[in-house]
C-alpha positions, 0 to 999 in steps of 0.5 A: 595195677588193675584191681581183680573184677572178681572180689569176695564180699570181705573186699567189697566191704573194705573198699565200701568203708574206705569210700565212705571214711573218705567222704566223711573226712572231705565232709568234715574239712569243708565244714571247718575250713569251707567258709573261711576259704570261700570268703577268701575266694570272693574277695579276690573276685571282687578285688579282680573286678574293681579298677586298679588304684595308683597313688597319687604322685606329689608334685617335686617342689619348685627349685629356687631361681638361684639353684637352676642352671642357666639354659644354653642358647642354641649355639651353645658354649664350646666348653658344655656338651651338647647331645652324646656325640661328639661334633665332627671335624670340619675337615671331615664334614667338607668330605660329604660335599667333595664327590660322589658316593659311586666314586668312593667319594663323598658321603662313602669317604665321609662314612668310612672315615667315621667308622675307622674312628673309635666310639670313645672318640665320637661320643662323651660317655658309653651310649650302649652296654656294648660301649662299656666293654673296652671303654677308656682302655687305650691302645691294645697292644696285639701279640703276633707270633714271630712266625705265623703258621702256614696257610692251608691251600685246600682241604683236599689233596691235590693228586687224589687219594691213591697219590701217596701210598706206600708200596709196601701196602699190599691190603689193596 
C-alpha cells in the first residue's frame, strides 16, 4: 500500500525518528561485528587465490614374490577367463566366412545367432547395470491365456457412421 503524500508534522517526525533509529542500529552492528566479518571475507579471498594443494599419495607396499599371481601368456589357460566376454563357439565363428550378408549369410547370420543368445551365455559377469535385472534367473515361464482376445482389424466402422441405426431412433 502506498504512503499518502499529505503527511502532517507528527507523521514526518515519526518517520524521521524511525530512519535515524535504524541507522544507529546498523552502525552499532557494524562496530560490533564488522571487523570479524571483514577478516573472514579476506581469509576466504586469500584462500581462493592460492592454488589447491592435494595431499601426497603414498605408494603401496611392494608385494612379495610369493604373493604375486603368475601372469598368463597370450594363449591363456582354458580355466582362466580372459576379458569380460566368453569366447565364441568355433561353429558360430565359421559362419562369418561362409556367404555374404546380402544373401542373409556371413556376418548377418553370425550376428543374428549371437543376438539370439542371452547375455548370461555371452558374458562371464554383468557388464552393465541393465544386465543385473534378470541375471541368472533361468528360463522364465510366460503365462499365455487359453483364449486370447480377438484382434481388432480397424478402429473405424466398415459401413460408415449411419450403418447400425435403430429404426425407432427419430432424433435425426
